[in-house]
C-alpha positions in Angstrom: 0.0 0.1 0.3 1.4 3.8 -0.8 0.1 6.5 0.9 0.9 9.7 -1.9 1.1 13.5 -0.2 0.2 15.4 -2.7 0.8 18.6 -3.0 -2.5 21.0 -4.2 -4.1 24.6 -4.6 -2.8 28.3 -4.0 0.5 29.1 -3.6 3.3 31.9 -4.0 3.5 30.7 -7.5 0.9 29.6 -8.1 -1.7 31.4 -7.5 0.4 34.1 -5.2 -0.5 33.9 -1.9 -2.2 30.8 0.5 -5.6 29.3 0.5 -7.5 30.9 3.6 -9.3 29.3 7.1 -12.3 31.0 6.8 -14.2 30.4 10.0 -11.6 27.4 11.2 -12.5 25.6 7.5 -9.8 25.5 5.2 -11.3 26.1 2.0 -8.1 24.9 -1.0 -8.6 27.5 -3.9 -7.6 25.9 -7.0 -4.8 27.4 -8.9 -4.8 29.3 -12.0 -5.9 28.0 -15.7 -3.7 27.2 -18.2 -6.1 26.6 -20.8 -9.5 23.5 -20.9 -11.2 25.3 -18.3 -15.2 25.8 -18.4 -15.0 26.8 -14.3 -14.6 30.3 -12.6 -13.4 31.0 -9.6 -17.0 32.8 -9.3 -18.6 29.1 -10.3 -17.3 27.8 -6.9 -18.2 30.9 -4.7 -14.8 31.5 -4.5 -14.2 34.8 -6.6 -13.7 37.1 -3.1 -11.2 34.3 -1.3 -9.6 34.3 -4.8 -8.7 37.7 -5.4 -7.5 38.6 -1.8 -5.1 35.5 -1.4 -4.0 36.2 -5.1 -3.9 40.4 -3.9 -5.5 41.4 -6.9 -3.8 39.2 -9.7 -6.9 36.4 -9.7 -10.3 37.2 -10.3 -14.0 35.6 -10.4 -14.1 36.2 -13.8 -11.0 34.3 -14.1 -10.5 30.8 -15.0 -9.8 27.3 -12.3 -8.0 24.5 -12.8 -10.8 22.7 -10.5 -9.1 20.0 -9.6 -9.1 18.0 -7.8 -12.9 17.6 -7.7 -14.7 16.6 -4.8 -18.0 16.0 -5.2 -21.7 16.1 -3.1 -21.8 12.4 -3.2 -18.5 11.5 -1.4 -16.4 10.6 -4.4 -13.5 12.3 -5.6 -11.8 12.7 -9.7 -8.2 13.5 -9.4 -6.0 14.1 -12.7 -2.4 14.2 -13.3 0.2 13.6 -15.9 3.2 14.3 -17.6 6.9 14.0 -15.4 4.0 14.1 -12.0 1.7 11.3 -13.3 5.3 9.5 -15.2 6.6 9.8 -10.9 3.3 8.1 -10.0 2.8 5.4 -12.3 7.4 4.0 -11.8 6.5 3.9 -7.6 3.7 1.5 -8.7 0.6 3.7 -7.3 -2.7 1.6 -8.1 -5.6 0.8 -7.2 -6.0 1.2 -3.0 -3.5 3.2 -2.3 -4.4 6.7 -0.8 -4.0 10.4 -2.0 -3.4 12.7 1.1 -3.7 16.0 -0.7 -1.9 19.2 1.6 -1.3 22.6 0.4 -0.4 26.1 1.3 -2.6 27.9 4.0 -2.8 30.6 5.9 -3.2 30.8 10.0 -6.7 32.2 10.8 -6.0 34.0 13.5 -2.6 35.1 12.9 -2.1 35.0 9.2 1.1 32.2 9.6 1.7 30.3 6.2 2.1 26.5 6.6 1.3 23.3 4.8 -1.8 21.5 5.7 -3.6 18.2 5.1 -6.9 19.2 3.7 -8.9 15.8 1.8 -8.3 12.7 0.9 -8.5 9.9 -2.0 -8.8 6.6 -1.7 -8.4 5.3 -5.5 -10.9 2.7 -6.7 -10.1 3.5 -10.6 -7.8 4.4 -12.9 -8.8 6.0 -16.3 -6.7 6.8 -19.1 -7.7 9.4 -21.4 -6.1 8.6 -24.2 -7.4 4.8 -24.1 -11.1 5.1 -22.5 -14.0 5.6 -24.7 -15.2 9.0 -25.8 -18.1 7.8 -24.1 -16.5 8.0 -20.7 -14.2 10.5 -21.7 -17.6 12.6 -22.2 -18.4 11.9 -18.6 -16.1 13.5 -17.2 -15.5 16.5 -19.5 -19.6 17.3 -18.9 -18.8 18.2 -15.3 -16.3 19.6 -15.8 -13.4 18.1 -15.4 -10.5 20.0 -16.8 -8.1 16.8 -17.8 -11.0 15.7 -19.4 -11.9 19.1 -21.6 -8.5 18.7 -23.2 -5.6 16.2 -23.1 -2.4 18.3 -21.1 -0.3 15.1 -22.2 0.1 11.8 -23.4 0.0 9.9 -20.0 -3.0 12.3 -18.8 -5.3 9.8 -16.3 -7.9 10.6 -14.1 -8.0 9.1 -10.9 -11.8 7.8 -9.4 -12.7 7.0 -5.9 -13.6 7.9 -2.5 -13.3 11.2 -1.0 -13.7 14.4 1.1 -12.5 17.6 2.2 -11.8 18.9 5.7 -14.4 20.6 7.7 -11.8 22.2 10.5 -8.6 23.4 11.0 -7.4 21.0 13.5 -4.0 20.4 14.8 -3.5 17.0 13.6 -4.1 17.8 9.8 -0.9 20.4 10.5 2.3 19.2 9.1 4.2 22.8 9.6 5.8 22.5 13.0 5.1 25.6 15.0 6.7 29.2 14.2 8.3 27.3 11.7 8.6 27.6 7.8 6.2 25.9 5.8 8.1 23.5 4.2 10.0 22.1 8.1 7.1 19.6 8.6 6.8 17.3 12.0 6.5 14.1 10.1 4.7 11.3 11.8 7.2 8.5 13.8 6.5 6.2 11.2 8.6 8.0 8.0 12.4 7.6 8.2 15.2 8.9 5.7 14.2 6.5 2.1 10.7 6.0 3.0 9.5 9.0 0.5 9.7 9.4 -2.9 12.3 12.8 -3.6 13.3 13.2 -0.4 16.7 10.7 0.2 19.2 13.5 1.0 19.6 13.1 4.5 19.6 16.7 5.5 16.1 16.7 5.2 15.9 14.2 7.7 16.4 16.6 11.2 16.2 15.3 14.7 13.0 16.0 16.9 10.9 13.6 14.2 11.3 17.8 11.8 11.1 16.7 7.3 12.6 19.1 5.6 10.3 18.8 2.9 11.4 19.7 -1.2 10.2 23.5 -2.4 8.5 22.2 -5.9 7.2 18.9 -6.9 3.6 17.9 -6.3 3.4 13.7 -6.0 5.3 12.4 -2.4 4.9 8.7 -2.7 5.7 6.2 0.9 5.5 2.7 0.4 4.3 1.7 3.4 4.0 -1.9 2.6 1.8 -4.0 5.7 3.1 -1.8 8.4 0.7 -1.0 10.8 2.1 2.5 12.6 1.2 4.2 9.1 -2.2 2.3 9.2 -3.0 3.9 12.4 -1.9 7.9 11.5 -3.5 6.9 8.1 -6.7 6.1 10.1 -6.3 9.1 12.1 -5.9 11.1 9.5 -9.5 10.3 7.6 -10.9 10.6 10.6 -9.9 13.5 11.0 -11.0 15.1 7.7 -14.6 13.2 8.1 -14.8 14.5 11.6 -18.0 16.8 12.0 -19.5 16.3 9.0 
């Protein structure tokens, strides 16, 4: 089994700022669209939040890359392609593995930027958009999924499965250590050097259970095998995300 730490949403490069926490609820702002979108920030009710987080660079009329897409029926549709998808495939990511989505958020009270987990997806199906039927692709396009509206690369896929977003900013979902820069994480005890892709350098694994995460990149894969400790941690994370629903 694999846990994929998947970076998504606004940051200083994509969007121009951190996603907000509003009345205790983290709201991940999708990044601006690079094309193949029929969804504006206003369509998602995020016009004012995106405008504020981007310091005026993004408006409600701008199109966004609405992905991952969390639906009212409790499912999530997540598209990936290019080098990031190649990495997922090379790491053996497949059915039953779990994406843990995190992003850059701003503390509601202090304004402190930090990384936090805001959602998850349990992979139940992987749809290869270059090989699937036109009928299936059109089903995704009909609900506005950007990866189905136009191919982004030769390895464009959509992951389908159960998924939810957090409705509160619980401390258990925060990755960044207190007072630290966003990339300095308090890592779970089960996560050791060599157990997370793109994080092999020894100087990233610090004393005191801390990890200096890479500045760029989208998908970081931990192959947990059959170990119980990471499964217990994951159960706690999913429980926290689903709390107060």
